[in-house]
C-alpha positions in Angstrom: -36.0 14.1 -31.0 -35.2 14.0 -27.4 -32.6 11.0 -26.6 -33.9 8.2 -24.2 -32.3 8.5 -20.5 -30.2 5.5 -19.8 -30.8 3.7 -16.6 -29.3 1.1 -14.4 -31.1 -2.2 -14.4 -31.2 -5.0 -11.8 -31.4 -3.0 -8.6 -33.2 -4.8 -5.7 -35.9 -2.9 -3.9 -35.1 -1.1 -0.4 -37.7 -1.2 2.3 -40.3 -2.3 -0.2 -39.6 0.6 -2.6 -38.4 0.2 -6.0 -35.0 1.9 -7.1 -34.7 3.9 -10.3 -31.1 4.9 -11.2 -30.8 7.0 -14.2 -27.8 8.8 -15.7 -29.0 12.3 -15.7 -27.5 13.8 -12.7 -25.7 16.7 -14.8 -22.1 17.6 -14.3 -21.0 15.5 -11.5 -17.2 14.2 -10.6 -15.8 12.1 -8.1 -12.8 14.0 -7.9 -14.1 16.9 -5.7 -10.8 17.5 -3.7 -8.5 17.7 -6.6 -9.0 21.6 -6.4 -7.1 21.4 -3.2 -4.2 20.0 -5.0 -4.6 22.9 -7.6 -3.8 25.3 -4.7 -0.7 23.2 -3.6 0.6 23.1 -7.2 0.3 27.0 -7.7 2.3 27.4 -4.5 4.9 25.0 -5.5 5.1 25.8 -9.2 5.7 22.0 -10.1 4.3 22.3 -13.7 6.4 25.3 -14.5 9.5 23.3 -13.2 8.8 20.3 -15.4 7.6 22.0 -18.5 9.7 25.3 -19.0 12.8 23.4 -20.2 10.8 21.2 -22.7 11.5 22.7 -26.2 8.2 23.6 -28.0 8.5 24.0 -31.6 4.8 23.6 -32.4 2.8 26.0 -34.4 1.7 28.8 -32.1 -1.5 29.4 -34.0 -2.6 25.7 -33.5 -1.7 25.1 -29.9 -4.7 24.3 -27.6 -2.8 22.8 -24.7 0.3 24.1 -23.3 3.1 21.9 -22.0 2.4 23.2 -18.5 -1.3 22.4 -18.8 -0.6 18.9 -19.9 2.1 18.4 -17.1 -0.5 19.8 -14.3 -3.4 17.6 -15.8 -1.1 14.4 -15.7 0.1 15.1 -12.0 -3.3 15.9 -10.8 -4.6 12.5 -12.4 -1.8 10.6 -11.0 -2.4 12.0 -7.5 -6.0 11.2 -7.9 -5.4 7.6 -8.5 -5.4 7.7 -12.3 -1.9 7.0 -13.1 -2.1 5.7 -16.6 -2.0 7.9 -19.6 -4.9 6.2 -21.1 -7.1 7.5 -18.2 -7.2 11.1 -19.6 -9.2 10.0 -22.6 -12.0 9.4 -20.1 -11.3 12.1 -17.6 -10.6 14.9 -20.2 -14.2 16.1 -19.7 -14.1 15.8 -15.7 -15.5 19.0 -14.6 -13.3 19.1 -11.4 -10.3 18.2 -13.3 -10.8 20.8 -15.8 -11.5 23.3 -13.0 -8.1 22.1 -11.5 -6.3 22.9 -14.7 -7.8 26.4 -14.8 -10.6 25.7 -17.2 -14.3 26.3 -17.0 -16.1 23.1 -16.1 -18.7 23.1 -18.8 -18.1 25.8 -21.4 -14.1 25.5 -21.1 -12.1 23.3 -23.5 -11.7 19.7 -22.7 -8.5 18.4 -21.5 -5.8 16.6 -23.8 -6.1 13.1 -24.9 -3.7 10.3 -24.4 -1.8 10.7 -27.7 -1.2 14.4 -27.0 0.3 13.4 -23.5 2.4 10.6 -25.0 4.0 13.2 -27.3 4.6 15.4 -24.3 6.4 12.6 -22.6 8.7 11.9 -25.4 9.7 15.6 -26.1 12.3 16.1 -23.6 16.0 14.9 -24.1 18.6 14.2 -21.4 19.8 17.8 -21.1 16.3 19.1 -20.4 15.7 16.2 -17.9 19.0 17.2 -16.1 17.9 20.8 -15.6 14.3 19.5 -14.4 16.1 17.2 -11.9 18.2 20.1 -10.7 15.4 22.6 -10.4 13.4 19.7 -8.4 16.4 19.9 -5.9 16.0 23.7 -5.8 12.2 23.2 -5.2 13.2 20.9 -2.1 15.4 23.5 -0.6 12.8 26.4 -1.2 10.2 24.4 0.8 11.9 25.1 4.0 10.9 28.0 5.8 14.6 28.7 7.1 17.8 27.1 6.2 18.2 23.8 8.4 21.4 23.4 10.3 21.5 19.8 9.1 19.8 17.4 6.6 19.8 13.6 6.4 19.8 12.3 2.8 18.4 8.5 2.6 19.5 6.8 -0.7 18.4 3.7 -1.9 17.3 1.8 -5.2 14.1 -0.2 -5.9 13.2 -2.7 -8.8 10.9 -1.4 -11.4 9.6 -4.5 -13.5 9.3 -3.9 -17.3 7.3 -5.9 -19.8 8.7 -5.0 -23.0 12.0 -3.8 -25.0 12.5 -0.8 -23.2 15.8 1.0 -23.1 17.9 0.4 -19.9 15.9 -2.7 -19.1 18.3 -5.4 -17.7 17.6 -9.0 -16.3 17.9 -8.8 -12.7 18.1 -12.2 -10.7 17.3 -10.6 -7.5 14.2 -8.8 -9.0 13.2 -12.1 -10.7 12.9 -10.6 -14.3 13.8 -7.7 -16.5 13.6 -4.4 -14.8 14.8 -0.8 -14.3 16.5 0.0 -10.8 16.0 3.6 -10.2 17.6 5.4 -7.4 15.5 7.3 -4.9 16.9 9.9 -2.6 14.7 11.5 0.2 15.2 13.9 3.1 14.6 11.5 6.2 13.3 14.2 8.6 10.7 15.8 6.5 10.1 12.9 4.0 10.4 15.1 0.9 11.7 13.8 -2.3 15.2 15.1 -3.4 15.6 12.9 -6.6 14.2 9.9 -8.6 16.5 8.9 -11.2 15.8 5.9 -13.8 18.7 3.8 -14.4 19.5 0.2 -15.8 18.3 -2.7 -13.9 21.4 -3.6 -12.1 23.2 -2.6 -8.9 24.8 0.8 -9.1 28.5 1.0 -9.2 30.5 3.4 -6.9 31.5 5.8 -9.7 28.0 6.0 -10.7 26.5 6.6 -7.0 29.6 9.1 -6.5 28.6 11.1 -9.7 25.0 11.2 -8.6 25.7 12.3 -5.1 28.3 14.9 -6.5 25.6 16.6 -8.6 22.9 16.4 -5.6 25.3 17.7 -2.9 26.6 20.6 -5.2 22.9 21.7 -5.9 22.0 21.8 -2.3 25.2 23.6 -1.2 24.3 26.1 -4.0 21.2 26.8 -2.1 22.6 26.4 1.4 26.4 26.8 1.4 26.8 25.9 5.1 24.4 23.2 5.8 25.7 19.9 7.2 24.7 16.9 5.2 24.5 13.4 6.4 24.0 10.6 3.9 22.6 7.2 5.1 22.2 4.1 3.0 22.7 0.3 2.6 25.8 -1.7 2.2 26.3 -1.4 -1.5 26.6 2.4 -1.4 29.6 2.0 1.1 32.0 2.3 -1.7 35.6 3.9 -1.7 34.4 6.6 -4.4 31.3 7.5 -2.3 33.0 7.7 1.0 35.9 9.8 -0.5 33.5 12.0 -2.1 31.6 12.8 1.1 34.8 13.2 3.1 36.0 15.5 0.5 32.8 17.5 0.6 32.9 17.6 4.3 29.6 15.6 4.7 28.9 12.8 7.2 27.9 9.3 6.2 26.7 6.0 7.9 26.5 3.0 5.5 25.9 -0.8 6.0 28.9 -2.8 5.3 29.0 -6.2 3.7 30.8 -9.0 5.8 34.0 -10.3 4.5 36.5 -13.0 5.9 38.6 -10.1 7.4 35.6 -8.7 9.1 34.4 -12.0 10.3 38.0 -12.7 11.7 37.8 -9.3 13.6 34.4 -10.1 14.9 34.8 -13.8 16.0 36.1 -12.7 19.6 33.3 -10.5 20.1 30.8 -13.1 18.9 32.4 -15.5 21.2 32.2 -13.2 24.2 28.6 -12.3 23.7 27.8 -15.9 23.3 29.5 -16.7 26.6 27.9 -13.7 28.5 24.4 -14.8 27.2 25.0 -18.5 28.5 26.2 -17.2 31.9 23.4 -14.9 32.3 20.9 -17.5 31.0 19.1 -14.9 28.9 17.1 -15.8 25.7 19.1 -13.1 23.7 22.0 -10.7 24.2 23.1 -7.8 22.1 26.3 -5.8 22.4 28.1 -3.4 20.2 31.8 -2.9 19.3 33.8 -0.6 17.4 37.2 -0.5 15.6 39.3 1.0 12.9 39.2 -0.8 9.6 40.7 -0.3 6.1 39.6 -2.6 3.2 42.3 -3.1 0.6 40.4 -0.6 -1.8 39.8 2.1 0.9 42.2 5.1 0.8 42.5 5.3 4.5 41.1 3.5 7.8 37.7 4.2 8.8 35.3 3.7 11.9 33.4 0.3 11.8 30.8 -0.4 14.3 29.6 -4.1 14.7 26.3 -5.0 16.4 26.7 -8.6 17.9 23.6 -10.6 18.8 23.6 -14.1 20.5 20.6 -16.3 20.8 19.7 -19.9 21.1 20.2 -20.3 17.3 23.9 -18.9 17.4 25.4 -15.6 16.8 24.8 -12.9 14.2 27.0 -10.0 13.5 26.3 -7.0 11.2 28.7 -4.1 10.5 28.3 -0.4 9.6 30.9 2.2 8.4 30.7 5.8 9.5 32.6 9.2 10.1 30.2 10.2 12.8 31.3 10.6 16.3 29.2 8.7 19.2 28.8 5.6 21.0 28.5 2.4 18.8 24.9 1.6 20.2 23.6 5.0 19.5 25.3 5.1 15.9 23.6 1.8 15.1 20.3 1.6 16.7 19.4 5.4 16.8 21.1 6.7 13.6 21.6 3.8 11.2 18.4 1.8 11.8 16.2 4.9 11.4 16.9 4.4 7.7 13.9 1.8 7.8 11.5 4.6 7.2 13.1 5.1 3.7 11.2 1.9 2.8 7.9 3.5 3.8 8.9 6.7 1.7 9.7 4.4 -1.4 6.4 2.6 -0.9 4.5 5.9 -0.9 6.2 6.9 -4.2 6.1 3.2 -5.8 2.7 1.9 -4.4 0.6 4.9 -3.8 1.6 7.1 -7.0 2.4 3.8 -9.1 5.7 5.3 -10.2 6.4 1.9 -11.7 4.4 2.9 -14.8 7.4 3.3 -16.9 6.2 1.6 -20.2 7.6 4.0 -22.8 10.3 2.7 -24.9 12.7 5.7 -24.7 14.4 6.0 -21.5 14.1 9.8 -21.6 10.3 9.2 -21.6 10.2 7.0 -18.7 12.5 9.5 -16.7 10.0 12.2 -17.3 7.1 10.0 -16.2 9.2 9.3 -13.0 9.4 13.4 -12.6 5.7 13.5 -13.1 5.1 10.8 -10.5 7.5 12.6 -8.2 5.4 15.8 -8.6 2.2 13.7 -7.7 4.1 12.7 -4.6 5.0 16.3 -3.9 1.3 17.0 -4.0 0.1 14.3 -1.7 3.0 14.8 0.8 1.9 18.6 1.1 -1.5 17.8 1.3 -0.7 15.5 4.3 1.6 17.8 5.7 -1.0 20.6 6.0 -2.9 18.5 8.6 -2.7 19.6 12.2 0.5 18.2 13.7 -1.4 16.1 16.3 -4.3 15.0 13.9 -4.3 11.2 12.5 -3.8 12.3 9.1 -0.3 13.3 9.7 0.6 9.6 9.9 -1.9 8.4 7.2 -0.8 6.6 3.9 -1.2 8.5 0.7 -4.3 6.1 -0.1 -6.1 7.1 2.9 -5.5 10.8 2.3 -6.5 10.2 -1.4 -9.8 8.5 -0.6 -10.5 10.8 2.2 -9.9 14.1 0.8 -9.7 13.8 -3.1 -12.4 11.3 -4.0 -15.4 13.2 -3.1 -18.3 13.4 -5.1 -19.4 16.8 -6.2 -22.1 18.4 -8.5 -20.7 21.5 -10.3 -22.8 24.2 -12.0 -21.2 26.9 -14.1 -23.5 30.1 -13.7 -23.0 33.5 -15.5 -20.7 34.9 -12.8 -19.7 32.1 -10.8 -19.3 28.4 -10.5 -21.2 26.7 -7.7 -19.7 23.5 -6.4 -22.2 21.1 -4.2 -20.4 18.7 -1.9 -22.3 16.0 -0.2 -24.3 17.0 2.8 -23.1 13.5 4.5 -19.5 14.1 3.8 -17.9 13.0 7.3 -14.8 15.0 7.3 -16.0 18.4 6.7 -13.9 19.9 9.5 -10.7 18.2 8.6 -11.2 19.3 5.0 -11.7 22.8 6.0 -8.7 23.1 8.1 -6.6 21.6 5.3 -7.8 24.1 2.8 -7.2 27.0 5.2 -3.6 25.8 6.1 -2.8 25.5 2.2 -4.1 29.0 1.5 -1.8 30.2 4.1 1.4 28.8 2.5 3.9 30.9 1.1 4.0 30.7 -2.8 
């Protein structure tokens, strides 16, 4: 007995012709571009970095899915817009995703289900997670063709709302609810991720940030002993412990500095001077810069403080930064410190486009491993975007644009006796761009 072919009802005629839509198209996928990500992952070795430290005490005779296969499938799914673990229950037979994981599209074993992936996410403990984090820093260093003279590390935190009784979840008034507050570190020039660390939903202390930066800087210097490192961050990273560490490690820094009564007193003559100059020149707004030596009571020594003073019809506004960099106050503030605004876009790429806030497990270790998986997906999308020609529009496109253009491609897949045939749409509008990306990725060093 043959099964009846299902059809899609309720479609209106077009040009006087009726439409018949049946579900008999064969092995189709809407993730045709995921095979490009497969090549990137093979070059980076991301699955190996995230899986080799997980203890595997399963019966070898009964293993169907290796930890590296599970990690690979999860990262590909996240990068393709399927960020929930449950999505693999539907995608486990997707022919393109199976091929990306090294399995034949028809005769190959289906991918793993959500319960299997959940067991993987709960397998690592903090020691294994620490080794993964350090190896991800090694991966960051390995992606440079040559050792850079200087790198800029942007550090910031972001809220990650929770909706249950997860470990490390705390109530945060600023975030307006219970949340985690992970710390993100990116390299500013390249936009590459360095660290994504889950932590409680509160502002980090100076001791905590100092310990994090000590490990990050130590690992980078292990790869590049002579590299110059500049750390840049908001005012709540300008703590005595952090600045003492960076000076001890011969790193430069530039941080925002919270206003206090003493700084307000120091800046009052500057504010009055700028307000007077604006009134005399009759301009709508005037901005000037000043610098001085300042030592808070908790600091071990005086440090260079730069003030940006702005006067307008609404009054005067003054902002401070602290740094150990040489140079003019205006350049340090406008060209160096304000450039950290790009960090917000990098966090958005991680949080909005890879959905890194899908940290709904109970154990913090499982949520940290998920954060590493989303960091892996970020790596895949970042390298895909970076493979575009330097002057092309794709170099500045968002991850969502990259995903919709180069990953979400319809494809018909046929598994023949000696080869696999993939048929992409004849009307696909970005054939040349996709071909250029594939060529560029093929040329990447492993």
